[in-house]
C-alpha positions in Angstrom: -20.6 5.9 -16.0 -21.9 2.7 -18.0 -18.8 3.0 -20.4 -16.5 3.2 -17.4 -17.9 0.3 -15.8 -17.5 -1.7 -18.9 -13.9 -0.6 -19.3 -13.4 -1.6 -15.5 -14.8 -5.0 -16.0 -12.8 -5.4 -19.1 -9.5 -4.5 -17.3 -10.5 -6.8 -14.5 -11.0 -9.9 -16.8 -7.8 -9.1 -18.9 -5.6 -8.8 -15.8 -7.2 -11.9 -14.3 -6.6 -13.9 -17.4 -3.0 -12.8 -17.7 -2.4 -13.9 -14.1 -4.1 -17.1 -14.4 -2.2 -18.0 -17.7 1.1 -17.5 -15.6 -0.3 -19.3 -12.7 -1.4 -22.4 -14.0 1.9 -23.7 -15.6 3.7 -22.5 -12.6 1.9 -24.7 -10.2 1.8 -27.6 -12.7 5.6 -27.2 -12.9 6.0 -27.8 -9.1 7.0 -31.5 -9.1 9.8 -30.9 -11.5 10.9 -27.7 -9.7 11.0 -29.8 -6.5 13.3 -32.3 -7.8 15.8 -29.7 -9.1 15.6 -27.4 -6.1 18.8 -28.4 -4.6 20.6 -27.9 -7.9 18.9 -24.5 -8.6 20.1 -23.3 -5.0 23.5 -24.1 -5.7 23.5 -22.3 -9.1 21.8 -19.0 -7.8 24.0 -16.1 -8.9 23.1 -13.8 -6.1 22.3 -14.2 -2.4 18.7 -12.8 -2.6 17.7 -15.5 -4.9 19.7 -18.1 -2.7 17.5 -16.9 0.2 14.3 -17.1 -1.9 15.2 -20.8 -2.9 16.0 -21.6 0.8 12.7 -20.2 2.1 10.9 -22.7 -0.6 13.1 -25.6 0.4 12.0 -25.0 3.9 8.1 -24.7 3.2 7.6 -26.7 0.2 4.8 -26.1 -2.1 3.3 -23.5 0.1 6.5 -21.2 -0.4 6.7 -21.9 -4.0 3.2 -20.9 -4.7 3.5 -17.9 -2.7 6.7 -16.9 -4.4 5.2 -17.6 -7.9 1.9 -16.1 -7.5 2.1 -13.2 -5.2 5.9 -12.0 -5.2 6.6 -12.9 -8.9 3.5 -12.3 -10.8 1.0 -10.1 -8.8 3.7 -7.8 -7.5 5.3 -7.2 -10.9 2.2 -7.2 -13.1 0.3 -5.3 -10.2 2.8 -2.4 -10.3 2.3 -2.2 -14.1 -1.4 -2.3 -13.7 -1.4 0.4 -11.0 0.6 2.7 -13.1 -1.7 2.2 -16.1 -4.9 2.4 -14.1 -3.9 5.3 -11.9 -2.3 7.7 -14.5 -5.0 8.6 -16.9 -7.6 8.9 -14.1 -7.5 12.8 -14.3 -4.4 13.7 -16.2 -5.7 11.7 -19.1 -8.6 14.1 -19.3 -6.5 17.0 -19.0 -4.2 16.0 -21.9 -7.2 15.3 -24.2 -8.8 18.7 -23.2 -12.0 16.9 -21.7 -11.4 17.7 -18.2 -13.8 20.6 -18.4 -16.6 18.2 -19.6 -16.0 15.8 -16.8 -16.2 18.6 -14.2 -19.3 19.9 -15.7 -21.2 16.7 -14.7 -24.1 17.1 -12.3 -22.2 15.5 -9.4 -19.9 16.6 -6.8 -16.2 16.7 -7.3 -15.5 14.5 -4.2 -18.1 11.8 -5.5 -16.6 11.9 -9.0 -13.0 11.4 -7.9 -14.0 8.5 -5.3 -15.8 6.7 -8.1 -12.8 6.7 -10.3 -10.5 5.8 -7.5 -12.9 2.8 -6.6 -13.1 1.7 -10.3 -9.5 1.5 -10.7 -8.8 -0.1 -7.3 -11.3 -2.8 -8.2 -9.6 -3.6 -11.4 -6.4 -3.7 -9.7 -7.5 -5.8 -6.7 -10.2 -8.1 -7.8 -7.9 -10.1 -10.1 -5.6 -11.1 -7.1 -8.5 -12.5 -5.2 -10.1 -14.3 -8.2 -6.9 -15.9 -9.2 -6.0 -16.9 -5.7 -9.3 -18.8 -5.5 -8.0 -21.2 -8.2 -4.9 -22.0 -6.4 -6.2 -24.9 -4.0 -7.7 -26.9 -7.0 -4.6 -26.4 -9.0 -2.3 -27.7 -6.3 -4.5 -30.7 -5.9 -3.4 -31.5 -9.6 0.1 -32.1 -8.5 -0.8 -34.1 -5.3 -0.5 -31.3 -2.8 -3.0 -29.0 -0.8 -3.1 -25.5 0.5 -5.8 -23.7 2.6 -7.8 -21.0 1.2 -8.3 -18.8 4.1 -4.7 -18.0 4.7 -4.2 -17.7 0.9 -7.0 -15.1 1.0 -5.1 -13.3 3.7 -2.0 -13.3 1.6 -4.1 -11.9 -1.3 -5.3 -9.1 1.1 -1.9 -8.2 2.0 -1.0 -8.1 -1.8 -3.8 -5.7 -2.6 -2.9 -3.5 0.2 0.6 -3.2 -1.2 -0.7 -2.6 -4.7 -3.3 -0.1 -3.5 -0.5 2.1 -2.0 1.3 2.1 -5.2 -2.0 2.9 -7.1 -3.1 5.7 -4.7 0.4 7.4 -5.1 -0.1 7.2 -8.9 -3.7 8.5 -8.5 -2.5 11.4 -6.6 0.2 12.2 -9.3 -2.6 12.0 -11.9 -4.6 14.5 -9.9 -1.7 16.9 -10.0 -0.5 16.4 -13.5 -1.6 17.0 -17.0 0.5 14.3 -18.5 -0.5 10.8 -17.9 2.6 9.3 -19.4 4.8 11.2 -17.1 2.8 9.8 -14.1 2.9 6.2 -15.4 6.5 6.3 -16.2 7.3 7.7 -12.7 5.4 4.8 -11.0 7.1 2.3 -13.3 10.5 3.9 -12.8 9.9 3.9 -9.0 8.9 0.2 -9.0 11.8 -0.9 -11.2 14.3 1.2 -9.1 12.7 -0.6 -5.9 13.0 -4.0 -7.4 16.6 -3.3 -8.4 17.5 -2.4 -4.9 15.6 -5.6 -3.6 18.2 -7.6 -5.8 21.3 -5.9 -4.3 22.5 -7.7 -1.1 23.8 -4.6 0.5 20.7 -2.3 -0.4 17.7 -4.9 -0.2 16.6 -3.9 3.3 15.8 -0.5 1.8 13.6 -1.8 -0.8 9.7 -1.3 -0.6 9.3 -4.9 -2.2 10.5 -6.1 1.4 6.9 -5.5 2.2 5.8 -7.8 -0.4 8.3 -10.6 -0.6 8.4 -14.5 0.0 9.1 -14.5 3.7 6.5 -11.9 4.2 3.8 -14.1 2.6 5.0 -17.3 4.1 4.7 -15.5 7.7 1.1 -14.3 6.8 0.1 -17.9 5.5 1.8 -19.7 8.5 0.3 -17.3 11.1 -3.0 -17.0 9.6 -2.9 -13.2 10.2 -1.7 -9.8 8.8 1.4 -8.2 10.4 0.1 -4.7 11.7 3.6 -3.5 11.4 3.2 -3.9 7.5 -0.4 -3.5 6.6 -1.1 -0.4 8.7 1.5 1.7 6.9 0.4 0.4 3.5 -3.3 1.1 4.3 -2.2 4.7 5.8 -0.4 5.5 2.5 -3.4 4.8 0.6 -5.7 6.8 2.7 -3.3 9.7 2.9 -2.7 9.8 -0.9 -6.7 9.5 -1.5 -7.3 12.4 0.9 -4.5 14.6 -0.7 -6.0 13.6 -4.1 -9.5 14.8 -3.2 -7.9 18.2 -2.0 -5.9 18.4 -5.4 -9.1 17.6 -7.4 -11.2 20.2 -5.5 -8.8 22.9 -6.7 -8.3 21.6 -10.1 -9.2 23.7 -13.1 -9.4 22.6 -16.6 
């Protein structure tokens, strides 16, 4: 368990560092981006990008930071992290032939599985909140200000989105013996959904509509999560976790 905790903390720090490295220059670039926003809007090759730039033009630095941090970085990097954290949770042991040793530990299967789910969920979600805390002091460097509480609510919405993806991947790991197949399925699904988002006639069918710029702008401005969005995402995580517990209870090495 100590080894798993160390790995979880290592993954948390690594993901946080990558997000922060991408966040800092993005925020510091805001003054130059603001000056060129009108030109960029006119040059945007597809309607979806024009819409995103229009939202930023209307909301200023808030829309820009929400787009850069949550939609661009946390969503894309988070899908990758969700796949890599969820896929080996059970299927990795099955592939290596060590699942029998894991099941022989003197703790119940539900507790064992919940511990694994929680460790992965922590490594996935903690970096979103940790890096979000650095946004207010960073935007002050460019002469702007943003409130921490609505930013934290945006981070909560982001983590619910990522947890739903992670939990589906975790369920796949409980059912499979091949972690690479599970990770590939999650990543392929994420890429497909993002591709749909970028197509004007299909964008409404993309799950990334749950985590796009207008969604975060709405959360930030209202100071509250939208129950029509967060309840289905939370339900997806809980149902997937419940099915994972059932599958793991019946799992044989």
